[in-house]
C-alpha positions as CSV (number, residue, x, y, z in Angstrom):
1,M,83.4,26.0,5.5
2,Q,80.0,27.6,5.1
3,S,78.8,24.5,3.1
4,N,79.6,22.3,6.1
5,N,77.6,24.7,8.4
6,Q,74.6,24.6,6.1
7,N,74.8,20.8,6.0
8,F,74.9,20.6,9.7
9,E,72.0,23.0,10.1
10,L,70.0,21.0,7.6
11,A,70.8,17.7,9.3
12,M,69.7,19.2,12.7
13,L,66.5,20.5,11.1
14,I,65.8,17.0,9.7
15,G,66.6,15.4,13.0
16,V,64.2,17.7,14.9
17,L,61.5,17.0,12.3
18,M,62.0,13.3,12.6
19,I,61.7,13.5,16.4
20,V,58.5,15.6,16.0
21,V,57.1,13.0,13.6
22,A,58.0,10.2,15.9
23,I,56.2,11.9,18.8
24,I,53.1,12.4,16.7
25,Q,53.2,8.8,15.6
26,F,53.5,7.7,19.2
27,I,50.6,9.8,20.3
28,A,48.5,8.6,17.3
29,T,49.3,5.0,18.3
30,L,48.3,5.6,21.9
31,I,45.0,7.2,20.7
32,L,44.4,4.2,18.4
33,I,45.1,1.7,21.2
34,G,42.7,3.6,23.4
35,I,40.0,3.6,20.7
36,I,40.4,-0.1,20.1
37,L,40.2,-0.8,23.9
38,V,37.1,1.2,24.3
39,S,35.5,-0.5,21.3
40,G,36.5,-3.9,22.6
41,V,35.1,-3.3,26.0
42,L,31.8,-2.0,24.6
43,T,31.7,-5.0,22.3
44,L,32.1,-7.4,25.3
45,L,29.3,-5.5,27.1
46,S,27.2,-5.8,24.0
47,F,27.7,-9.6,23.9
48,W,26.8,-9.7,27.6
49,A,23.5,-8.0,26.8
50,W,22.9,-10.0,23.6
51,N,19.8,-12.0,24.8
52,Q,18.5,-10.1,27.7
53,P,18.6,-6.5,29.0
54,R,21.4,-5.7,31.4
55,T,21.9,-2.8,33.7
56,L,25.3,-1.3,34.2
57,F,26.0,1.9,36.2
58,G,22.3,2.8,36.0
59,E,22.2,2.4,32.2
60,V,20.1,-0.3,30.6
61,I,21.6,-2.1,27.6
62,T,18.9,-3.7,25.6
63,P,19.5,-6.6,23.2
64,D,18.5,-4.4,20.2
65,E,21.1,-1.8,21.2
66,A,23.7,-4.5,21.6
67,R,23.0,-6.2,18.3
68,G,22.9,-2.8,16.6
69,F,26.3,-1.9,18.1
70,V,28.0,-5.1,16.9
71,G,26.2,-5.0,13.5
72,R,27.2,-1.4,12.8
73,G,30.8,-2.3,13.8
74,V,31.0,-5.3,11.5
75,C,29.6,-3.3,8.6
76,G,32.1,-0.5,9.4
77,G,35.0,-2.9,9.5
78,F,33.9,-4.5,6.2
79,I,33.5,-1.1,4.5
80,A,36.9,0.1,5.8
81,F,38.5,-3.1,4.4
82,I,36.9,-2.6,1.0
83,V,37.9,1.1,0.9
84,G,41.5,0.1,1.9
85,Q,41.6,-2.5,-0.9
86,L,40.3,0.1,-3.4
87,Y,42.9,2.6,-2.3
88,A,45.6,0.1,-2.6
89,V,44.6,-0.9,-6.1
90,I,44.0,2.6,-7.4
91,Q,47.2,4.1,-5.9
92,H,49.3,1.0,-6.5
93,V,50.2,0.8,-2.8
94,N,51.1,-2.4,-1.0
95,I,49.3,-2.5,2.3
96,T,50.5,-5.2,4.8
97,D,48.3,-7.5,6.8
98,N,49.1,-5.6,10.0
99,W,47.7,-2.4,8.5
100,Y,44.6,-4.2,7.3
101,A,44.0,-5.3,10.9
102,L,44.3,-1.7,12.1
103,I,42.0,-0.5,9.2
104,I,39.4,-3.1,10.0
105,L,39.5,-2.3,13.8
106,G,39.3,1.4,13.0
107,G,36.4,0.8,10.7
108,Y,34.7,-1.3,13.4
109,F,35.1,1.6,15.9
110,L,33.8,4.1,13.4
111,G,30.9,1.9,12.5
112,S,29.9,1.0,16.1
113,V,30.8,3.9,18.3
114,V,30.8,7.0,16.0
115,I,27.7,6.0,13.9
116,G,25.9,4.8,17.0
117,A,26.5,8.2,18.7
118,A,25.3,10.0,15.6
119,I,22.1,7.8,15.6
120,E,21.5,8.6,19.2
121,E,22.0,12.3,18.6
122,E,19.5,12.3,15.7
123,R,17.0,10.3,17.8
124,A,17.3,12.9,20.6
125,K,16.7,15.7,18.1
126,A,13.7,13.9,16.8
127,E,12.2,13.3,20.3
128,A,12.8,17.0,21.1
129,S,11.1,18.2,18.0
130,V,7.9,16.1,18.6
131,Q,5.3,18.3,20.1
132,E,3.2,16.9,22.8
133,I,-0.5,17.3,22.0
134,L,-2.4,18.3,25.1
135,P,-6.1,17.7,25.6
136,P,-8.3,20.8,25.0
137,L,-8.6,23.1,28.0
138,A,-11.8,23.2,30.0
139,P,-14.0,26.3,29.4
140,P,-13.2,29.0,31.9
141,P,-15.7,29.3,34.8
142,P,-18.4,32.0,34.4
143,P,-17.6,35.4,35.9
144,P,-18.9,36.0,39.4
145,Q,-22.3,37.6,39.6
146,F,-22.4,40.9,41.4
147,T,-25.5,42.1,43.2
148,Q,-26.2,45.8,42.5
149,R,-27.3,48.1,45.3
150,P,-29.4,51.1,44.5
151,F,-27.4,54.3,43.7
152,E,-26.8,56.6,46.6
153,F,-25.1,60.0,46.6
154,A,-21.9,60.2,48.5
155,D,-22.0,62.1,51.8
156,W,-19.4,64.8,51.3
157,K,-18.4,67.1,54.1
158,D,-16.5,69.7,52.1
159,E,-16.6,72.3,54.9
160,E,-14.6,70.1,57.2
161,E,-11.8,69.7,54.8
162,F,-11.0,73.4,54.6
163,R,-10.9,74.2,58.3
């Protein structure tokens, strides 16, 4: 009887763990879909600003920024694909085409958005560390000239103070 109880408890524990894992997978899938959507929208904006600067919500997207964004994304996707292939060969794992699509899209996001943000952060640090060289200050004006009067003794009336 006790063996059946332990089996039931173990089955319940495994069931609860499976539900927790399913919830974590669902949340991870939603995060991945959100990341892919953000990356896709930013890529479309980059293609829109490919040849001429565009202003969107007060921010200017230059062609250099747009090309850099897409270029970093393509490099990130390519590197992620190569790393996935190396992992599959070294670990003897079969990765399906669907997973390769997600790996490439994740690499595109990492290359374009994350590395782009890191580059902007380093650029901001570099700009903050550059000291502005000011022109030399003008010499201070000469001190004012005082005219001296001849010395005179003070006129004290000590007697009036003590009355």
